[in-house]
C-alpha positions as CSV (number, residue, x, y, z in Angstrom):
1,X,45.7,133.6,85.1
2,X,47.3,131.4,82.5
3,X,45.5,128.5,81.0
4,X,45.6,125.6,83.4
5,X,47.9,122.6,82.8
6,X,45.5,119.7,82.3
7,X,48.2,117.0,82.4
8,X,50.8,115.7,84.8
9,X,54.5,115.7,84.2
10,X,56.1,112.4,84.9
11,X,59.4,110.6,84.2
12,X,59.4,107.6,82.0
13,X,62.1,105.6,80.3
14,X,62.0,105.5,76.5
15,X,62.3,101.7,76.5
16,X,58.9,100.9,78.2
17,X,57.3,103.6,76.0
18,X,58.6,101.9,72.9
19,X,57.5,98.5,74.2
20,X,54.0,99.7,75.0
21,X,53.7,101.2,71.5
22,X,54.6,97.8,69.9
23,X,52.3,96.0,72.3
24,X,49.4,98.2,71.3
25,X,50.1,97.4,67.6
26,X,50.3,93.7,68.4
27,X,47.0,93.9,70.3
28,X,45.2,95.6,67.4
29,X,46.6,93.1,64.8
30,X,44.2,90.6,63.3
31,X,45.0,86.9,62.7
32,X,47.5,86.5,59.9
33,X,48.9,90.0,60.2
34,X,52.4,91.1,59.4
35,X,53.7,90.4,62.9
36,X,53.4,86.6,62.8
37,X,55.8,83.9,64.0
38,X,58.1,84.5,61.0
39,X,58.5,88.1,62.1
40,X,59.4,87.1,65.7
41,X,61.9,84.6,64.3
42,X,63.4,87.5,62.3
43,X,63.6,89.6,65.5
44,X,65.6,86.8,67.2
45,X,68.0,86.4,64.3
46,X,68.5,90.2,64.2
47,X,69.2,90.3,67.9
48,X,71.6,87.4,67.8
49,X,73.6,89.1,65.0
50,X,73.5,92.4,66.9
51,X,75.0,90.7,70.0
52,X,77.8,89.1,67.9
53,X,78.6,92.4,66.3
54,X,78.7,94.2,69.7
55,X,81.0,91.6,71.2
56,X,83.3,92.0,68.2
57,X,83.5,95.7,68.9
58,X,84.3,95.1,72.5
59,X,86.9,92.5,71.7
60,X,88.6,95.2,69.5
61,X,88.4,97.7,72.4
62,X,90.4,95.5,74.8
63,X,93.7,95.5,72.9
64,X,93.4,99.3,72.4
65,X,92.8,99.7,76.2
66,X,95.8,97.4,76.9
67,X,98.0,99.5,74.6
68,X,96.9,102.7,76.3
69,X,97.7,101.3,79.7
70,X,101.1,100.1,78.5
71,X,101.8,103.6,77.2
72,X,101.2,105.0,80.7
73,X,103.6,102.6,82.4
74,X,107.0,104.3,82.8
75,X,109.0,101.1,82.2
76,X,110.8,99.7,79.2
77,X,109.2,96.3,79.0
78,X,109.6,93.8,76.2
79,X,106.0,92.8,76.4
80,X,103.9,93.7,73.4
81,X,100.2,93.6,72.4
82,X,99.5,92.7,68.7
83,X,103.2,93.3,68.1
84,X,103.3,96.8,69.6
85,X,105.6,97.6,72.5
86,X,104.9,100.2,75.3
87,X,107.4,102.6,73.7
88,X,105.7,102.3,70.3
89,X,102.2,102.5,71.8
90,X,103.1,105.8,73.5
91,X,103.6,107.4,70.0
92,X,100.3,106.0,68.9
93,X,98.2,107.3,71.8
94,X,96.3,110.0,69.8
95,X,95.5,107.5,67.1
96,X,94.4,104.8,69.6
97,X,92.0,107.1,71.5
98,X,90.4,108.3,68.3
99,X,89.8,104.8,67.1
100,X,88.5,103.8,70.6
101,X,86.1,106.9,70.6
102,X,84.8,105.9,67.1
103,X,84.2,102.3,68.3
104,X,82.5,103.7,71.4
105,X,80.0,105.6,69.3
106,X,79.3,102.6,67.1
107,X,78.9,100.4,70.2
108,X,76.4,102.8,71.7
109,X,74.4,102.8,68.4
110,X,74.4,99.0,68.4
111,X,73.3,98.9,72.0
112,X,70.2,101.0,71.4
113,X,69.4,98.9,68.3
114,X,69.6,95.8,70.5
115,X,67.5,97.4,73.1
116,X,64.7,98.1,70.6
117,X,64.8,94.5,69.3
118,X,64.6,93.3,72.9
119,X,61.7,95.5,73.7
120,X,59.7,94.2,70.7
121,X,60.3,90.7,71.8
122,X,59.2,91.7,75.4
123,X,56.0,93.1,74.0
124,X,55.4,89.8,72.1
125,X,56.0,87.9,75.4
126,X,53.5,90.1,77.3
127,X,50.9,89.6,74.6
128,X,51.5,85.8,74.5
129,X,51.2,85.5,78.3
130,X,47.8,87.1,78.4
131,X,48.3,88.8,81.7
132,X,49.6,85.6,83.5
133,X,52.7,86.6,85.4
134,X,54.0,83.0,85.8
135,X,53.6,82.3,82.1
136,X,55.3,85.6,81.3
137,X,58.2,84.8,83.5
138,X,59.0,81.5,81.8
139,X,58.2,82.8,78.3
140,X,60.7,85.6,79.0
141,X,63.4,83.0,79.8
142,X,62.6,81.1,76.6
143,X,62.8,84.3,74.5
144,X,65.8,85.7,76.2
145,X,64.3,88.8,77.7
146,X,64.4,87.5,81.3
147,X,67.5,85.9,82.7
148,X,66.6,84.9,86.3
149,X,63.8,83.0,88.0
150,X,63.6,83.3,91.7
151,X,62.4,80.2,93.6
152,X,58.9,80.4,95.1
153,X,57.2,78.5,97.8
154,X,54.5,76.7,95.8
155,X,54.3,74.0,98.4
156,X,52.3,75.1,101.4
157,X,54.6,73.1,103.7
158,X,57.7,74.8,102.3
159,X,58.8,78.3,103.1
160,X,61.9,80.3,101.9
161,X,63.3,82.1,104.9
162,X,64.6,85.6,105.3
163,X,68.2,84.4,105.0
164,X,67.8,83.8,101.3
165,X,66.6,87.4,100.8
166,X,69.6,88.7,102.7
167,X,71.9,86.6,100.6
168,X,70.3,88.0,97.3
169,X,70.6,91.5,98.7
170,X,74.3,90.9,99.4
171,X,74.9,89.5,95.9
172,X,73.2,92.5,94.2
173,X,75.0,94.9,96.5
174,X,78.4,93.3,95.6
175,X,77.5,93.4,91.9
176,X,76.6,97.0,92.1
177,X,79.9,97.9,93.8
178,X,81.8,95.9,91.2
179,X,80.1,97.6,88.3
180,X,80.6,101.1,89.9
181,X,84.3,100.2,90.5
182,X,84.8,99.2,86.8
183,X,83.0,102.4,85.6
184,X,85.0,104.6,87.9
185,X,88.3,102.9,87.0
186,X,87.6,103.2,83.2
187,X,86.5,106.9,83.6
188,X,89.7,107.7,85.6
189,X,91.9,105.9,83.0
190,X,90.1,107.7,80.1
191,X,90.6,111.2,81.6
192,X,94.2,110.3,82.6
193,X,95.0,109.3,79.1
194,X,93.6,112.6,77.7
195,X,95.5,114.6,80.2
196,X,98.7,112.7,79.4
197,X,98.1,113.4,75.7
198,X,97.7,117.1,76.5
199,X,100.7,117.4,78.8
200,X,103.1,115.3,76.7
201,X,101.8,115.3,73.0
202,X,103.3,112.8,70.6
203,X,102.9,115.2,67.6
204,X,102.0,118.8,68.6
205,X,100.0,120.6,71.1
206,X,97.5,121.7,68.4
207,X,96.9,118.1,67.3
208,X,96.5,116.9,70.9
209,X,93.9,119.6,71.5
210,X,92.0,118.5,68.4
211,X,92.2,114.9,69.4
212,X,90.9,115.7,73.0
213,X,88.0,117.7,71.6
214,X,87.1,114.9,69.1
215,X,87.2,112.3,71.9
216,X,85.1,114.4,74.2
217,X,82.6,115.0,71.4
218,X,82.4,111.3,70.8
219,X,81.9,110.7,74.5
220,X,79.0,113.2,74.5
221,X,77.4,111.5,71.5
222,X,77.8,108.0,73.1
223,X,76.4,109.2,76.4
224,X,73.5,110.9,74.7
225,X,72.6,107.7,72.9
226,X,72.7,105.8,76.1
227,X,70.6,108.4,77.9
228,X,68.0,108.3,75.2
229,X,67.9,104.5,75.4
230,X,67.8,103.9,79.1
231,X,67.4,107.0,81.2
232,X,64.1,108.6,82.2
233,X,62.7,111.4,80.0
234,X,60.0,114.0,81.0
235,X,56.6,113.1,79.4
236,X,53.1,114.4,79.6
237,X,50.6,112.0,81.3
238,X,46.9,112.5,80.5
239,X,45.7,109.7,82.7
240,X,44.1,111.9,85.3
241,X,42.5,114.1,82.6
242,X,40.9,111.0,81.2
243,X,39.7,110.0,84.7
244,X,38.3,113.5,85.2
245,X,36.5,113.3,81.9
246,X,34.7,110.1,82.9
247,X,33.8,111.6,86.3
248,X,32.4,114.7,84.5
249,X,30.1,112.5,82.5
250,X,28.8,110.7,85.6
251,X,29.0,113.4,88.3
252,X,29.6,116.9,87.0
253,X,29.6,118.4,90.5
254,X,32.4,116.1,91.6
255,X,34.5,117.1,88.5
256,X,33.8,120.8,89.1
257,X,35.1,120.4,92.7
258,X,38.4,119.1,91.3
259,X,38.7,122.1,89.0
260,X,37.9,124.4,91.9
261,X,40.6,122.8,94.0
262,X,43.1,123.3,91.2
263,X,42.2,127.0,91.2
264,X,42.4,127.3,95.0
265,X,45.9,125.6,95.0
266,X,47.1,128.2,92.5
267,X,45.6,131.2,94.3
268,X,47.3,130.1,97.6
269,X,50.8,130.4,96.0
270,X,52.9,133.4,96.6
271,X,52.5,136.1,94.0
272,X,56.1,135.7,92.6
273,X,55.4,132.0,92.0
274,X,52.2,132.8,90.1
275,X,54.2,134.7,87.5
276,X,56.1,131.5,86.4
277,X,53.4,128.9,87.1
278,X,49.7,128.1,86.5
279,X,47.0,125.9,87.8
280,X,47.9,122.2,87.5
281,X,46.2,118.9,87.4
282,X,46.3,117.2,90.8
283,X,48.5,114.1,91.2
284,X,45.6,112.0,92.4
285,X,42.1,112.2,90.9
286,X,39.4,110.4,93.0
């Protein structure tokens, strides 16, 4: 039998892990350390400048998107964007999508940088609140890491009914549909532009293929950056192993029973599963 796996595999987002890391550093810091109020002010300034830069990138993307849409419209209109007509923009499709792809990669990098700054401020807010959820909520609003405070029935004679909850659910559902619609529309337009460049190239088929490959590569890099920033990643969790170590110090027989249960669970598996697996730490340790 292979050596047992003494940890649990779980999924965690990178953001909370980074936030916890900075919170641990803040908690270990003594009075007058490097992460003082001046450091927090610097974080706020950096975050503000990052937001401004990100909005500038997005404001440059909108004219490019408008030009690409005009290039797809089969009409001879006199309208123009930045002095470029639909006929002229059609001859610039390859250049426009390359510029848009480069801006997209830069925007993704700026987004993850903003996320890191925000997580550091969140860790500071958590430390400052000292475990008080009400204090954390209002400090989060003040520091710009929380953006919504739901009303609560602090008066014993006042109660918020179920209708308010239904209304909030409807608002969030409508917002989710709106966001998904925008993402689906943008994805469809993006793929349609690439297919149009391939089917009717402005320069040559070889150049159009290079442009499409470059754009797809940029899309992959942008998506990978966003995945690393916000999507869950597989991590090893040693929480149950630490619990088991404490149990072993106090009650060795109880810890031995857990190890025996791990072995029994492995033995009960079919033989072909045993080839590719090993005894695992249980999900719940008493």
